[in-house]
C-alpha positions, 0 to 999 in steps of 0.5 A, a space after each residue: 224483478 224490477 230495480 228502480 233508482 228513486 230520488 227524493 229531496 233531502 230529508 224527504 226519503 221517508 215520505 218517498 219510501 211510503 209513496 213507493 209502498 203505496 204505489 207499488 204495494 210489494 216493494 223493498 226499499 233501501 237507502 244508499 250512502 247518498 242523501 235523497 237516493 233510494 234503491 227499490 226492488 219490486 216483483 212487478 214487471 218494469 212496465 207495470 211498476 212505471 205505469 203505477 208510479 206515472 199515475 201516482 200523485 207524488 209529493 216526494 218522488 222526484 225521479 225514477 230510473 229503471 235499472 236491470 242489474 247491479 254490477 261492481 263499479 269496475 269499467 270492465 263489468 259496466 262495459 260487459 253489462 251495457 253491451 249485453 243490454 245494448 243487443 236489445 236496442 232497435 233504433 237510436 240511442 244515447 248513454 247517460 251516466 251519473 257517478 256518485 262516490 267514485 273517483 276512478 270513474 268519470 261520467 262524461 268519459 264513460 258516456 263517450 266510451 260506452 257509446 263508442 263500444 255500442 256503435 262499434 259492436 252493433 252499428 247503431 246510431 247515436 241521438 243525444 237529443 231524442 233517442 229511442 233508447 237510453 242506456 242508463 248507468 248509475 254508479 253508487 260507490 262500489 256498485 253500478 246500476 245498469 238499465 235500458 229505457 225506452 223513450 219516456 221510461 225515466 220518470 220525472 216529477 215536480 216536487 216542492 221542497 
C-alpha cells in the first residue's frame, strides 16, 4: 500500500481527486482538515504510482509526497518511525518537516532533532542541498505521515491557479 500526500490549489481539490483517479486507477482519496491537502492510498508500488503521476499531464496536482506510514503526531512516535525508516538510507540525507495543525511540534526543531538522532544512530552524513535521501515528516493535526524518498521522488508540478 502506497500513501501519497497530495497538494492542490484551494478549491481545486475535486479536480486533483479526479486526476489521481485517472492516473492511478485504483486509489482511495480523502480530504483533510487543510484546504488543498489530500491523502491518497493506492495498492500500486510506490515507484509505479510516482511514475504514472510523473507522466500524467496534471492541471490541479501541485505536489506529491510519498509516505510509508501514518503515526500519532507525538514526538516519540515520530522519532521511532523515522529511525526505523532511516535504516534503509545508503548515502547522504536531509530531514524535511511540514507541520499543520499542531502547536506542540515545531518543524524546524523536529528537523534538527531527527537529523541528530539519525547521525548518532547510523553515522550518516547530512546534505541539505542535494541529499540522496530525504526523510519526510508531514504533520496533519493528530497524525503524522512519515516517508523516505530518494532523490526525485517528491514530485512538483507547475499549476496555474
